[in-house]
N, C-alpha and C positions, 0 to 999 in steps of 0.2 A: 656707655662704652661700646656695646654691641650693637647699638643703633648706628654710631659714628662709624665704627669698623666696616658695617655693613654698605655704608653711604660712600666710602672710600673705595670699597671693592667694586662697586657699581660705576664709579667715576672711572676707574683704571680700565674697566672693560670698554666702556664706551668710546673712550678716547684712544685706545689701543689700536694702532694702525700698522704695526709691525707684522702682522700677517697678511696684509693686503696683496694679492696677486695683481700681476701686470702683463697683460695680453699685448703682442705685437703683431702686426701683419701689414702687407701692402694692398693697395686698393683704396677704396674711399672709407671715410669714416663713418658713413653708413650704407649698408646695402651689398657693396661688394668686398669680400674677404679672400686675399690671395696670399699663400705661403711663399710664392717666389716671384721674381720680376726679372727682366732682362736689362743689362746695362751694356750698349754697344760702343765701343770706344771709336769706331769708325765714324761716328755721327758727332763726336764731340772734339772740343780743343782745350788744352790746358786742364780744365778741371770742372765736372759737372756733378749732379747729385741724382739719387733715387730718393723718394719719400716714403717713409713708413709711418704707421699709425700705433700709438701706445693709449692703451685704456686700462682704468682701474677695474679690478673686480672686487669691489668692496667700497668701504667709506671714504669720501673725500675728506681731506685735511685741511686746517687754516693756516697752513704753512707749505712752502715750495718744499718738493722731495725729489732728489736727485735720483737717477740711475744711470746704469752705464751698459753698453754692449760690448762684446769682446767676438773676434773671429775666432771659430773653433774647429772649422773644417774647410777643406778645398785648397784652391791655390793661393793661399796666402803670402807666401813669399814672392808671387809673380805680379802682384798689383799693389799700386800704392793708394790707401784708402785713409780717410780722415774721419773719425768718429767726434761727435759733438760732446758738450756739457750738457747732457739732457736732464731735464727737471720736469715734474708735472706741476705747474702752478698752483698755489693755495686756491681752492675753490672749485677747481677744473678736474675733470675724469678722463678726458681725452683730448690728445694732442698730435699734431702732425710734426715729425723731426726729419731732418736730411742724413744721408750717408753719403759722403763726399768720395769721388775716384779721381786721382790724378791720372793724366797722360803726358808722360815724358816725350821729349822729341824722339822720334823713330821709334816709336813703340811698336813691337813686332808681336807680342804676345797675342795668342788667341785668334790668329788670322786663319789657320787651317783646322784648328780644332777649337771649339767652346771649352770654357771653363767654368767654375763656379766657386762661390765662397758663401759660407753660411756664419750668419751673425746671431749670437744667442743673447737673450737677456740675463744678466748677471745678478743674482739675489743679492740683496744687501739688507741693511737694517730696517729699511722702509718697505721693501717689497720681496715677497718670494715669486719664483717663476710662474708663469701663466700656465693655462690650460696646455696639454700635452702638444697640440698641434699649433698653439699661439705662443710658445716661448721662444721661437726662432724663425728666422727668414732665411731664404736663400736667394742669391744674385746670380744669374747666369751670365757669364762674361763672353762678349764676342767682340770681334774688331774686323769686321767685313760688312758690306753692303750685303744684305740677303733678306729674305722673305720674312716680314714680320709675323710673330705668332697670331695676331689679330687680323690677318689680311683676310682669311677666308671665313673665319669664324670667331665669336666672342665667347667669353665664359658665362655671360649673363645677358639678358633681354634688355638691360639697362643702356647697353652699348650697341653700336651697330658696326659690323665687320667693314674693313677698308674697301673691300670688293665692290660694294654698294657704289661707292662714289667714284671708284678709280679703275674699276674692271678687273679683268685677268692679270694675274701678277706676272711681272719679269723683272730682272734686274735692271734693265735698260729704262723700263718705265718707272720703277721706285727711284733711280737715280734722277730722272727727269722730274719727278714730283719734288725730289728734295732741292734740286737746283731751282725750280720755279718758286717754290712757296717758303724756302728756308725751314722746313719742318721736317723731321723724322722721328721715328719712334713714338708716335701719338696715338692716341684713342679718340674714338668719336661717341660723346654722350648722346644718347636719343632723345634730346630735346634742345629748345632754343636758349635754355638758360643753364647754368651749373649751380648744383647744390653747393652749400657750404662746405669747406674741408676737401674739395675736390683737388686731386693732384695737379701739377702745373703741365703736364703733358696730355692732359684731356681738354679737348674742343667740343663746342657744341655743334648740332647739326647744320646750323646756319652757317658756321664757319667753314665746315666740310664742303657745304655746298659752293660757297665762295671759292675754295681752293680748286674744286672740280671746274669752275668756270675759268679760273687762273689757268689750270693746266690745259684746257681744251684752246684757250686763246693762244697760248704760248706754242703749241703744237700746231695750230693752223699757220700761224707765222712761221715756224721752223718749215714747215711743208711747202710754203709758198716762196721761201728763199733758198731752197736747195732742190737739185734735181732728183733727188731721190728721197722719198717719204722716210720719216724715222722708223727704223726697224728694230726689234728687240734681238736678243742673242739666238732666238729660234729662228729668225728670218721672218716673223710675222710683223706687219704693219702696226704700230702702237696706235691705239685708240683709247679713248675714254668716253664713259656713259654720259648721256645727256641728262645732267641732274639739276 
């Protein structure tokens, strides 16, 4: 009897996953951990998303384990957002998930002043909250064309700042880049290939080089067909570096 009880106790401890922690963050699944990101409504129509990562701090399970996020701080009433039916699939320990933001017609919030919203992982029967700095994420909310946070500098050497490919920032130049390339709010991975689990808004250095050539060609065409070359809001002639 003593031997049988000992066996049952060990089995319960081995398969007990109720105290597994779940860490969440923005960035990549490996290498880059960010507690906040920016969502700019000016660059989106209807609905788009930001991606976050969720990783177990403990044993994987042989069944799917659901979890939820909840908005706990910030401009919750000013923005429409959609949270998914999140789950960590059986046998996996790290997965990427979306948080969707809706943009109604004539949406005018955050044009003059940025906002924010904080999402927190909600403890349940499967997971406890993750580490203190990794149990919630913050989305900075904007609604105007403006200088991206990663134009002059990046948070890690794995990425290259936008200035390398596009030069000195101005609103006119950034608007030109968006119109020519169709891309905004992007980051440049300092390699010709992307690692698995990279967010959708990350491009390779080869893609950035191609976009640089696109912008230089479009600018040359603009200047050839207009009597005055393209100037920015400061009166300076718009130029792109040769990359």
